[in-house]
C-alpha positions in Angstrom: 7.7 23.0 47.3 5.6 26.0 45.7 6.9 28.8 45.2 5.6 32.0 47.5 3.3 35.0 46.0 5.7 38.0 46.2 2.3 39.7 47.0 1.2 37.6 49.2 0.5 39.3 53.1 3.4 38.7 55.4 2.4 39.9 58.3 2.2 37.4 61.4 -1.1 36.5 62.7 -2.6 34.2 65.0 -6.0 32.5 64.8 -8.5 33.9 67.7 -8.3 31.6 70.2 -5.1 30.0 69.4 -3.2 28.7 72.8 0.1 30.4 71.8 2.1 29.8 74.7 1.6 26.1 75.0 1.2 25.4 71.2 4.3 28.0 70.2 6.8 25.8 72.8 6.1 22.4 70.8 8.9 21.0 69.1 8.3 19.8 65.7 8.2 16.0 65.1 10.5 14.1 63.2 8.1 13.6 60.4 7.3 17.3 60.2 10.9 18.5 59.8 11.2 15.6 57.1 8.3 17.2 55.4 9.1 20.5 55.9 6.5 21.5 57.9 7.3 23.2 60.4 8.1 27.2 61.4 10.8 28.7 63.3 9.5 30.8 66.6 11.2 33.6 67.6 10.2 35.2 70.8 10.6 39.0 72.1 10.1 39.8 75.6 10.1 43.3 76.7 12.2 43.8 79.8 10.7 47.3 81.2 12.8 47.7 84.4 12.3 51.0 86.0 15.7 52.5 85.7 17.7 53.7 89.3 
């Protein structure tokens, strides 16, 4: 595996037209896991409930 460039931009981005809801929920295949070709995805959901 190649070393990452420390000056490389690290901000996450999503390509225009990328259907992230379906694609990001798809699990990696065994082959992808063996080749270390997968990304861990964390979903943040903000629950905006009005205080009572």
